[in-house]
N, C-alpha and C positions, 0 to 999 in steps of 0.2 A: 309299672304301667297303670295309669289312672283309669277309673271306671268310665270316664267320659272321653277317653282317647278318641279324637276325631269327631266328636259329637258337638253340635252347635245348638244353643238354646237362646232365645230372645230374652233380653232383660230390660227392665224399665228403671230408670234412675230419676229420682226427684230430690230436690234439696228442701230440707225442712226449715222451719222458722229459726232454728238455732244454727243453721249453716251446715248441718250434717247431711251427707248424701245417703239416702235410703234407696236400696236397690232390691228388686224382686224379680223372680222368674215366673211369669204367668203359667207356663206349662207344668210347673211343679207347685201345687197349692201349699201355701205356708212356707215356701222357701224364700227367705229374705235375709238381708244383711244390711250393713251400713259401714260408713267410713268417714273420716275427716276430710278426705279428698275423693274426687271421682275415681282416681287410680286405686286408692285403697279400697273403696267400696266395690270396684270391679274385681279386685283380687279376692276380697272377702266372699263375694257371691260365687266366685269360681270354686272356692273351697267348700262353700255350703252346697252347691250343686253336686259336686263330686261325692260329698257325704250322703246327700239325699239319694243319689243313684245307687251308691253302694248299699244303702239300707233297703231300697226297693229290691235289689238283686238278692240280698241276704234273706228277705222274707218272701221270695218268689213272687213278687208283685211285678206287673208289667211296667216296662220303662218307656216313657213317652218318646216318640221318634224324634230324631234330630231334625232341625229345620233345614230347608234348602231355599235359598233366595237367589233371585236374579235381578239385575238392574237393566233398565232400558234407557237409552238416550233419546231425548226428543229435542226438536228444534222449535223453540217458542219465541 
């Protein structure tokens, strides 16, 4: 079972001037990764987040809470 089982964290994906996808998790300072494709970058940040959370737990540091989001439909 992974450290982030059932937890959700917001990520930000940007493409750099070389075409690489850079992805970071704002809730976890310094937690970032990259990939040649969006899919690869997302998979890589997933691994980075799991490692980050495992490290926090190992050092008895607080783990930022999982996010909860809702959507609303509007008629515009």
